[in-house]
N, C-alpha and C positions, 0 to 999 in steps of 0.2 A: 563583381560577384565574389563572395567570400570563398577563399580557398581552404578547404577542409581536408585536403589530400593526406595530411600527416595523421589524420584520425581514422584512416580507412579500417584499421583493425578493430575499432570499437563502435563506429558510427552505424546508424541504421542503413538499410538498403536504399539505394537511389530508386527512382520510379522504374528505371529500366531493369535493375536487379530484382526488384520486387515482382515485376511482371514475369520475368523468367522463372523466379523461384515458385510463384503461385501456379504457374503453368505446370511445373514439375509436381507440385503438391497435388494438383488436380488428378494426376494419374495414380495416386495411392489408392489401393483397394478399399480402405476404410472410409473414403470420402462419401460413398453412397449412404452408409449408416449414419454418419455425421449429418448429412444433408436431410435425411428423414427425421432426425432428432430435432433439429432446429428449424427446418422448413417443411413440416409434415404435409402441408397442403400442395406442395410442389412435386414435380417429377423427381424420382430418386437421383437423376443425373443433374438436377438443378444446380447444386453447388459446384460440381465439376465444370459445367458449362460457364458459370459465372466466373470462376477462377481463370479459365482459359481466355476469357474476354477482357480481363482487367489489364489496364495499361499504366495506372498510377496508384500510389499508396492511398491517396484521397478516395479514389474509386473503391478500393478494397474496404476501407474503413466505413464508407457510407453504404455500399451495397451489401456488405457481409457483416462486419464486426459490430456496428451499432445495432443491427437487427438481432444478432446473437445475444448481445448484452441485454437488449429489451426482453428477449425470450427468457433469459435467466431470471431477470427481475420478475417477470410475470408468472413464472412457474415455481420459483423457489423463495420469493419474498411475499409477505402479506401486503405491505405498503412500502413505497419508496418516496422519500422526500429530501429536499435540499434547500439550503439558504446561503446567503452571502455572495451570490453571483455578482452583485453590484461592486464587490471588492476587486474584480478583475475586469479588463476590457479587451476588446478585439484588437486594439491598436498599440498595446504595450505588453511586451513579453515579460514573463515572470518565472521565478523558480518556485514551484510548488513543493513545500516540505510537508509531507503527509505522514500521519500515523500509519502503521503497517499491520493490518490484521489478516488480510488474505493475499496470497501471492499474486493472483491475476485480477480479482475483482476490484481491489482498491484503485489501481490506475484505470481499469476498464470503466468503472462507474464515473470516474472523473472525466474521461473522454466523452462519455455520453452526455454529461451535463454541459460540457463545453460545446459539443455539436448542437445540442438542442437550443442553446442560447446564441448561436451564430458566432462563437469564439473559436479561433483556430485550435485544433487539438495539439497536445504537447508531444514531445519525444519523451520516452520513458526509460529510466535507468534500471536495469535488471541484471541480477547476478548471472554469470555465464554457467553456473552450476545447473541452471534450468535447461540448458541446451543439451539434452541427453541423446538426441538423434537428429537427423537431417530434417525430418518433417516439422519438428518443433522449431528448429532454427529458421526454416522457411517462413513459418507462421509468425513468430514473434519479431523477427527482424523486418518483416513486411509491415509490422505494426509500430514502426518508428522506435524500435528497441535500441538503446545505447548499452553496449556490453560492458558490464562491470566485472573485471577479472578477479577471481578469488582462488584461494588455495595455492598461493605463490610465496616465494621467499620475501624477506623484509625489504631487500633491495629492489626486487621486482615490484613489490607493492608500492614502494615510494615512487618509482617511475610511472607506474600505472595510475596512481593517484594524481600525479602531476598532469598527465595527459587528460584524465577525466575532468579535472578541475578547469583546465584550459579550454576544453571542448564546451563545457557548460557555460563558461563565461563568454566565450566568443559568440555562441548562439544567442544568448540573451542580450548582450550589449550591442550586437549588430542587428538586433530585432529580426533574426532569422527564425527562431523557434523558441517557444517556452519549453521548460523541462520539468518532468515529474520525478521527484526523488524521495524515497522513503526516509523518514527521520532517523532510521537506524538500519544497520546492515541486514539484520534478520527480522522476521515477524515478531511482534510483541507476543510473548507466550505466557506472561503472568498478569496481564491486564493493565500494566503501567506503560503509558505512552510517553517515553522520554527520549530526547535526542541523544544520539551517541556517535562520536567519532567522525562527524561530517564537516564541522565548521573549519577546522584547521585545513582539511583537504580543500574546501572551497576557497580558502584564503591563499592557497599556494600559488594560484595563477594571477593574483592581484598585482598590478604594477604601480599602484598609487598608495595612498595612506589607508589605514584600516577602515576609516569611515567610508571613503569612496569605494573601496573594494567591496564592501557589503551593501552599500546603498544601490550600486549599479546592478546588483543581482535581483532586486525587487522581490525579496523573499516573502512568499505568501503561504502561511501555514494552513493546512487542511486537516479535517478530522472526519473519519467515517465510523459510524456506530452500527453494529449489528445486534439485533435482539438475541439471536442465537449465533454465537461466535463460530465462524467457519473453522473446522478442524479442531474444535475445542478439546475433544478427548485425545486427539493425537498430540496436541500441545501438552496436556497434562501427563500423558504417557512419557513423553520425552523428558519432562522435568523430573519425573520419578526416577527414570533410568539414569539421568545425569547426576543425581545425588550420589550414586554408587560408583560410577565410572564414566569415562569420556563417552559421550553419545556418538555413535557411528551410524550414519544413515544407511539403510539397506538399499540395494539396487532398485531403482524405480520409485523410491520413496517420495522424491520431489514431485514426480508426475502424479503419483497417487494423491498427494496433498492438493495439487492443482485441480484434479477431477473432483475430489471430495469437496473442496471449497466452493467449486462452481455449482455442484448438484445438490449439496446439503441444504435442507430447508433453513431459511435464515430469519423468518418472521419479519419484523419491521427493520428497515434500513434508513439511516439518515446521514447525509453528507453536509458538513459545514465548511464553507470557504471563509477563512478568517481574514482580518485586515492585514495588509502588508506591514512588515516592520517599518517603523517610522524613522525619520532622520534623527529625531531627538533620542530615541532609544539607542540607535547605533552610535550617536555622538557620545552618549553617556558611557557606553561600553568602551569606546576608544580612549577614554580618560583613565581607564583601569590598567593594571599591570597585564602582561601578555596573557597569562592563563585565565585571569579573572574576566578579561574582556570577552573571551569565548564563552565563559559561563553565563555572562549576562545576555549574550545573543541566544544561547541555548535556552535560557529561562524565558526569554520573550517568545520563542517558538513554542516551548512546552506549555506556557500559560494559555496561549491561543488554542492549541490542540486540545488541552484538557477542558478549557472553558467551552469549546465547541462540541465536545463529546456529549451525545444524548444518552441519558440513563433510562433504561427500561425497567419494568417491574422485576424482571429476572435479576438485575443488578442489586436491587434493594432486598429481594428475597435471599439471594446468596449472601449478602453482607450480614443479614440478621442470623442466618443459619450458621455462618462461619464464626460469628461472635456470640452465639448462644443468647441472643437478645431480641428485642422488639422495637428497636430504635426507629425503624422506618415502616412499621406495621400499618400505619395510616395510609400508606401508598399502595397497598395490595390487600387481597383478601385470602381466605383459606383455599379457595379454588386455585388461586395463583401459586400458592405454596405447593399444593398437590401436583399441579401441572409441571412445575419446574423440577420437583424432586423425582417425579416419574421419568421425566426426560433425562435427568442426570443419571439415574440408576440404569436406564437403558443404555446410555452412552458408556458407562463404566463396564457394562457387560460385553462390549464389543472388542475389548482388548484382551491380551493373554491373561488367564486367570491367576498365574503365578505372581503377577505384580501385586504389591501391597495395596489392598482395596482402600484402606484408610488414608494412605498417602495420596492415592489417585483422587479420592474425593476431596481432600484438602486442596490440592492444586487446581482441581476443576472448579471448586467454589471460588478460589482466589482469582481465577480468570474473570469471573463475573463480579466479584466483590471489590477488587482493587480499584476499578474506575470510580467507585463511590468514595473510597479513601482519598484518591487523587483530588476529587472535587472538594472534599472536606479540607484538605491541606491548602488548596487554592483559595478557598473562602477565608481560611484562617490567615493566610498571607495578606489578603486584601484588607482584612481588619486590623492586622498588627504591623504590616509593612516588613515583616521578617521573611526572608527567603527560605521556604521549607521544601520545595520540590527539587 
């Protein structure tokens, strides 16, 4: 049996720890309200009783979490679709490198797809900044959360990255568990899904040559696309404020973003599971100088994420409004324009009025327009062979 005792500070709960934590969570007064929200046809004490009875993490994810995610999709999404499941299998662990648009839903939707298709669910790397109280810690660590430590010194960050890298590699290479990891530390806030700062961390734990180190991780890019971006106006607001001074999150802001992302109407949602990075791609990267080799791996991931991203009418409308043109007008009609503009103006009205409205609108449009630009750049790359992303 694989000994993971050295990772106790970052690893998810064991079954025994989860059972104890969920039993404690069951006694919180807010559980009745949560139960009535997600299980309205059941008794108000339904969730409390279920949590008291759970003995394993698998039980919790099957009896509670997958049902909650289905409720969210049924009540906040118009349609939910996915493709690419054939790119993963139940008998080979992988590292999912996903774009990151919503704090909770991105990995939660991934777990639902895996469960639905009989594939073991992954562990999920999540920043410890989300653990703002014991109730949240009980909940997310019982959902196979790997704790990613943030807000520490450079030396501490180096040691923490070493530990995380080793933990990920041991789990995958020993076929213990697949891992879900966002392609960047924070959510994409400007609409560009680009990998940042992860590849060197992943390579830290490698004990062989560059090619072997990356091949054995079985890196599988994923891309989730929301018709209506979760927390879109909150992201635009942060970008506007960040232009003037360092953005400092208010107390409870992360929790508010979690709730907003879950409950905000999202229209259509699509998840694409891309093809794993190939031996040929990794071998080509291995032939390059040290920094360039990481860039080639990054580019291989980003290409799949952007290619798998599904563009909606909102994206094309926003692109044409932002560029004062009609380049994609054949893909939408006047009613689509009016619907998106009304939605945008409503969202702009929800933040403090002293923020510059023009700047807010610009960043809001970019959140929806930039995925179109990324697709254009990718198409141009494929035509010319030049790396533009």
